[in-house]
N, C-alpha and C positions, 0 to 999 in steps of 0.2 A: 504494500500500500504506500501511497505517496501523497504529498501535499503540495498544491499550487494555490497560493492564496492571493486575494486582492486586499491591499491595505486600506483601512479606513480609520478615522480618528476614534481612539478609545480614551476616555478621560481616565487619568491615573487616579486610583482610589486614595482616600485619606487613610493611610495604611494602618497605623497602630490603633486608632480609636475604632475603626470599623472592624478590624480583625479581632481585637480583644473582645468585642461584643459577641463574636461568633465562636469563641472558644467555649466548648461545653463546660459548664460549672461542675465543681466537685459535688460529692453527695450532700455536703452541708449547705450547698447553694452558693458558695463563694467561689470566685475565680481563683485558680492557682496563681501563686506569685511567680512571675516569669524571671528566670535567671538571665544573665546577660546573653548566654548562648541561645536560649529560647527566644529572647526578644529579637536577636539578630535573625534567627531563623524565621520568626513571624514576619519581620520586615521583608525578608527575601520573597515571601509569598505574594508581594504586590505585583510581581512580574507575570502572574498567571490569572486565568479566568476564575469565575466563581467556584466551579466544581473542584479544581485543583487547589485553589486557595483555601477552601474550607477543609479539605483533607489535610493540608500541611499544618494548619493551626489546630487541628484536632488529633494530632499524632498521640498514640498511646504506647507506652512501653518502649520508647526510643530515647536513647541518650543523645540530646542535641549536639553535645560536644564531639560525638563520634561520627556524625554525619559528614561524609566527604563529597558525595555526588547524588544528584537527583536526575534520573534518566526517564525521558518520555519518548516512547516509540509508538507511532501510530499503529493501532490494532494490537498492541502488546500491553502487559500489565505494568502499572506504575511501580517503579523500582527505586529504592534508596540503597546506596552503598555506604556502609560504615567502615570503621577501622578493620573489622574482622569478619563481616558477613554481608550478604545481600538480603534485603528485606522487601517483600512484596506487600503493598498496602491497599486496603479496601476503601470503600467510599466513606466509612466512618473513621478512617485514620488508624485502623487496627492492622497489626501484622497478621498475614494470612498466607494461604497457598497461592501459587501463581494463578490457578484457575478461578479463585474466588476474589482476586484483586480487582481494583478499578482498572478498566481497560481504556487506554488513551484514544481519544477521538480526534478527527481532523480539526474540529473546532478548538480543542485544547491547545494544539500547536499554533493555530492561526492567531488566537488571542495572545498567547505568549510572545509570538514574534512581533505582533503589533506593538505590544508594550515595550519589549526589549529594544526595538528599533525606533521607538517613538513615532510609529506609523510611517516611517520612511526607510525602506530597505536600501534605498540608494545611498543613504548616509553611512551605511556600514559595509558597502560593497568591498572596500579594501580588506576589511577583516574577513568577510565571507570568502574571499579568494584563498585565505589561509585556513578556512574551515572553522571559524569561531566568531563570537561576538563578545566584547568585554563590557560588563555592566559597571555602573558606578560602585566603587568599593573594591574593584579589582577582581571581582568574580567572573570567571570565564565560562562562556556557554559554547560547548562544542556543537557543531551543526553537521548533519549528514543528509544527503539528498542527491539530486542530479546536478552534476557539474556542467557548466556552460563553457565551452571552449571557443576561442577565436584565434585562428592561425596557430593552433597548438598550445595556446596559453589560456590559463583559467581566467575567466572574466567575472563570473559570479556563480551563484548556486540557486536552483529552483526545485520545485517539487520536494520541499524539505520534509523528511520523514522521521528524523530523530533529533532530540535536543539532550545535551548532557550538561547540566549546571554543576560546575565544580566550585565548592565552597572555599573561598580564600581564608586563610588564618593569619592572625598577627599575634606573635608570642614574644613580647618584650623579655629580654634576658636570655633568649634561647642560645645566643652565640657566646655567652660568657665563658663557657667551659673550654671552647677551642680558641677563643680570641688570642690568648697569650702565645699560642703556637704559630700564629700568623703574623707576629710582630718581630722586627729585627731589634737588635740591642739599642739602636738609635731611636726606636719607637715608631719607625715607619712600617707600613703594611707591605708584606711580601706580595708579589704577583700571585694571585690565588685563583684556582679553578675548583668549583664545587661540582661534583658529578653524582647523579643518582638516576634510578629508573623513575618513571612517572609515579606520582602520588607518594613520594618519599620525603618531601619537605624541603627541597633545595631552594625554592623561591622564598619560602618563609624564613629559612636560615639566612639567605642573602639579604632580605629586607632588614633583619635585625642586625646583621653585620654593618650594613650601611648606616643605620641609626647610631650604633655604638661608635663607629669611626667618626661620624659627623659630630656627635656630642662630646666625644672623648671619654676615656675611662681611666682616671688618674691612678686607680688601684693597680693597674697593670702597666703604667707608664705610657699610656696613649693620650696624647693631646688631641683635641678636636681638630679635624682636617676638613678641607673643602672637598666635597664629593659631588661629582657630576654623574647623574643617572640617565641612561638612555632606556626609556621604558617603552619599547616598541609595541608591546601587547597590552599595556595599561594595567599590568598586574602588580607591579612593585609599589607604585605610589597610589594606584586607584584614583587617578585624577578625575575630578568632576568640575567642569567649567573652569579649568585652569588651576584648581586648588587640590592638593593631595588629600585623600581621605585617610591615608596612613601617615603616621609620624615617621619621617625619614631623617629627622635630626635638624639641628639648628643651622648647619652649614651645607645643606644639600640643595642642589639645583637639578630640576627634572625637565627632560625633553620627553613629552608624552606622544605616543603614536608615531614616533620618528624611526625610520630604519636605522639599525645599529651602526652600520658603516658611516652613513651621513651624520648621524647624531654624535658619534665620537669626535669627528672632525670639527663639528660646530661647537661643541662644548670646549674643546681644547683651545680653539681660536677666541671664543668669546667669554668664557667663564673661569678660565685658569684653574681647573681642578687639580688637586693633588692626587685624587683617586678617581678612576673611571669605573663605574659599575654598570653591568648589563646582564640580562637573563638570556639563557639559551642561545649561545653562539653555535655556529655550525656551517655557515656559508663562507665561501672563499673571500667574499667582500669583507666579512667580519675579520678574518685573519689579516687581510691587508691593512685594514683600518687600525687594528691593534698594533701591528708592526710600526705603522706611522706614528701612533700615539706614544709608543715607547721612546721614540727619539726626543720627545719633549720632556721626558723625565716623570711622566705620570705613572702611577701604580694601577694595575689592572685587577679587578675583582669581578668574576663572572661565573656562570653555570653552564652545564652542558648535559644532555641526556646520555647516560651510560651507567651500567650497573657495576662496572669494574674498570680497572686500568686497562685490561686487555680489550674490553669492549670499546673504551674510549679511543684506543690506538687503532681500532678497526675503522674509525671514521677519518677519512683523509684530512679534513681541515684540522681536527683536534690533534691527530698524529703529527701534522706539520708543525703546529704550535708547540707541542711537547718536544719534538725532535730539535726544534730551534732553541729550546731552553727558555721560552717566553715565561712559563710559569715556574715559580719557586716552591709553591705549596699546592698540594692536591688533597682535597677533602672528599672522601667517599661516604655517601649516605645510603641507607637502605630502609626497609620496613620490617626488619627482623624483630624488633621490639616496639613496633609502631613507627609512624612517620617521624623522620628526624633522627633516626638511629645513626650514630657516627660509627662507621665500620673501621675508619682509619684516617689519620692525617699524615701525609707523606712529605718528607723533605726531598724534593725532586733533584736537588743538587747532589745528594749523597745516597738517595734511595732508602733512607732510614724511615721507619715508622715512628712517629713522635708520640 
């Protein structure tokens, strides 16, 4: 099944007041007190139509802090992915079997897309070329459907049949354990690459590293430094109308929605960063821009998709950067004990595990 929709204006609901009224009361008739995670999850429901929204604010037996993804596939059951399992949800917000779950309709995706694109799919065409939409707050929505090609290049996507809302997390202090391993005796940041498979917390860790470096951490001999962030996919800063929704520190400048290669050059020329940070390098243009930036004396802080050093080396661009000795520290993350598990911090000059 697939979806091809016509956009129309949908008024954004007054989220918290409307949704809180729809939360089923406890047995004593009072509303449950929402934790911060529950409130954030409730706010997330504003991107959906009435049926899905009611289900999301009526969830029972689900730890909001463990929710990582919400998946909507036309003609398939509503699915929540948590840290350790997949949950199928029925119309009352209860965990159930796949056959008894709420089945996603065309209208559910159409309404979600209208809200997520503010009724203008053309405004997010550049993102759609890469298979996602970024919402305010840095939450990314993966999109699947029919790709439209022109002269062999992706132009947009239509007949959208699946949405995957990935919940962004911000965990202040997450980087404190490894931060001392990423600093030289002079208190400067080593050129550092964070690698992990999907859903293992590398973007969350990078965000906290940026904040710590920008603010400074006197306890470990780190003075605050100017950080330039190239936030190509809008996940690090969660920019909304030019203002970051995440705290990236006192001395941080952000280029939002800018290709990494162009953004690095722009920041070096105009903002004089001491540290350049970016997420998910992997293109040849990224490698060339990093090499150019190094000549200015800037420190590089970045991430890449890979579950091990061996896998990282199997990617030509990453292998080239590693072989050229660009990075001095490599941090490997996994999900072995939940997202953000540090499997190792490597000194790439000596090969030692720190």
